[in-house]
Each structure stands twice: as C-alpha cells, then as structure tokens.
C-alpha positions as CSV (number, residue, x, y, z in Angstrom):
1,M,-73.9,-22.3,-58.2
2,A,-74.3,-23.5,-54.9
3,Q,-71.3,-25.8,-55.2
4,S,-68.9,-22.7,-56.2
5,Q,-70.6,-20.9,-52.9
6,V,-70.1,-23.9,-51.0
7,G,-65.8,-24.3,-52.6
8,I,-65.2,-20.2,-51.5
9,T,-67.5,-21.1,-48.2
10,Q,-64.2,-23.8,-48.1
11,L,-61.4,-21.6,-49.2
12,L,-62.1,-19.4,-47.2
13,N,-62.6,-21.3,-43.7
14,A,-60.0,-22.8,-44.9
15,E,-57.5,-19.3,-45.3
16,A,-58.9,-18.2,-41.7
17,E,-57.7,-21.5,-40.4
18,A,-54.5,-21.3,-42.0
19,Q,-54.0,-17.6,-40.4
20,K,-55.4,-19.3,-37.0
21,I,-52.3,-21.6,-37.3
22,I,-49.3,-19.1,-38.6
23,N,-50.7,-16.5,-35.8
24,N,-50.7,-19.2,-32.9
25,A,-47.0,-20.2,-34.2
26,R,-45.9,-16.8,-34.2
27,K,-47.3,-16.5,-30.8
28,E,-45.4,-20.0,-30.1
29,K,-42.2,-18.4,-31.2
30,A,-42.7,-15.1,-29.6
31,E,-43.3,-16.8,-25.9
32,R,-39.9,-19.0,-26.8
33,L,-38.3,-16.3,-27.5
34,K,-38.7,-14.4,-24.4
35,E,-38.8,-17.3,-21.7
36,A,-34.8,-18.2,-24.0
37,R,-34.1,-15.1,-23.0
38,K,-35.6,-14.5,-19.3
39,E,-32.9,-18.2,-19.4
40,A,-30.1,-16.9,-20.6
41,E,-30.4,-14.4,-18.0
42,S,-30.9,-16.4,-15.3
43,E,-27.3,-17.9,-16.8
44,I,-25.8,-14.7,-17.3
45,R,-26.7,-13.2,-13.5
46,S,-25.3,-16.7,-12.3
47,F,-22.3,-16.8,-14.2
48,R,-21.1,-13.2,-13.2
49,A,-22.0,-13.8,-9.4
50,E,-19.3,-16.5,-9.7
51,K,-17.2,-15.0,-10.9
52,E,-17.5,-12.1,-8.6
53,G,-17.5,-14.1,-6.0
54,E,-14.5,-15.6,-7.6
55,Y,-13.2,-12.2,-8.0
56,Q,-13.6,-11.3,-4.3
57,K,-11.5,-14.4,-2.9
58,H,-9.3,-13.8,-5.2
59,S,-8.8,-9.5,-3.6
60,Q,-8.9,-10.9,-0.3
61,Q,-6.2,-13.5,-1.0
62,F,-4.4,-10.6,-2.5
63,M,-4.8,-7.9,0.1
64,S,-4.2,-10.1,2.7
65,G,-1.0,-11.8,2.0
66,R,-0.2,-7.7,1.4
67,D,-1.3,-6.4,4.3
68,A,0.9,-9.4,5.9
69,V,3.8,-8.3,3.5
70,V,4.1,-4.2,4.6
71,T,3.8,-5.7,8.4
72,S,7.4,-7.6,8.4
73,L,8.8,-4.6,5.7
74,E,7.9,-1.9,8.5
75,T,8.9,-4.3,11.5
76,T,12.2,-4.4,9.7
77,T,12.3,-1.5,8.3
78,S,12.0,-0.3,11.9
79,S,14.1,-2.5,13.9
80,Q,17.2,-1.8,10.6
81,I,16.8,2.0,12.1
82,Q,16.7,1.1,15.3
83,E,20.5,-0.7,14.9
84,V,21.9,2.3,12.6
85,Q,20.8,5.0,15.6
86,K,22.3,2.5,18.3
87,S,25.5,2.5,16.3
88,T,25.9,6.0,15.7
89,E,25.7,6.4,19.4
90,Q,28.1,4.0,20.4
91,N,30.6,5.6,17.8
92,I,29.8,9.0,17.4
93,D,33.1,10.6,19.5
94,K,34.7,7.5,17.5
95,V,34.0,9.4,14.9
96,A,34.3,12.6,16.3
97,D,37.5,12.0,17.3
98,M,39.4,10.8,14.4
99,L,38.2,13.5,12.2
100,L,39.6,15.7,14.1
101,S,42.9,13.6,14.0
102,F,43.4,13.7,9.8
103,V,42.2,17.5,10.2
104,F,44.8,18.9,13.3
105,D,47.9,16.0,13.0
106,V,50.2,16.4,10.2
107,Y,52.8,14.4,9.2
108,T,56.2,16.4,8.0
109,K,57.9,13.7,6.8
110,V,59.5,14.7,2.9
111,E,59.9,11.3,1.3
112,E,62.9,11.4,-0.9
113,K,62.4,10.3,-4.9
114,N,65.1,9.0,-6.3
115,Y,65.3,9.7,-10.3
C-alpha cells in the first residue's frame, strides 16, 4: 500500500509539474504575442510616418507648381486685358466713324438685272 501511495504521489507531482510547464508556455506565448504586437505597431507607425512625409513632399511640390501656374496666368491675363484696353482706346474714334458712315451714307444706285 505504501508503494501505491508513492505512485499516486508521483503522478500528482508529475501532473503539477506538467501544469506548471503548460502555464509557463502560455505566459511565454502571451508575452511573445504582446512583443509581436508592439513591433507591428512600431512598424506601422514608422510606415505611416514615411508615407505621410512622402505625401507632404508631393503636396508641397504640387502646390508650389500650382502657385507658379496661377501667377503666370494672372500675369498673362492682366497683360492681355491691358492690350485690349489700349487697342480700344486707340481705335474707338475709327470704329465710331465707321459705324456712323454705315448708318448715314446710303448709296442709291440701282443695279439692273438681265432676265
């Protein structure tokens, strides 16, 4: 009977040891998962920062190019408006005389048609 008692005690000790091993394995697995999660979050942050930097650089290039185009268009438009105004001022008397001559100069010559 003492020997069966020793066998049961050995089995209980082995079971307790196995439980400790399983618990340690679970703790190590949980720690590895936490560490992997932290590493993944760190990589995501660095990737996000890199892409944000690329986006900002691209945006600045686009906006500076856009500003140059807008400035160029404003300058060109302004100069064209000034040219039209200058031409209008120079030719306003000629145009008025031409319109008046079309209205008041009536030609009364009748053309004959051959039927």
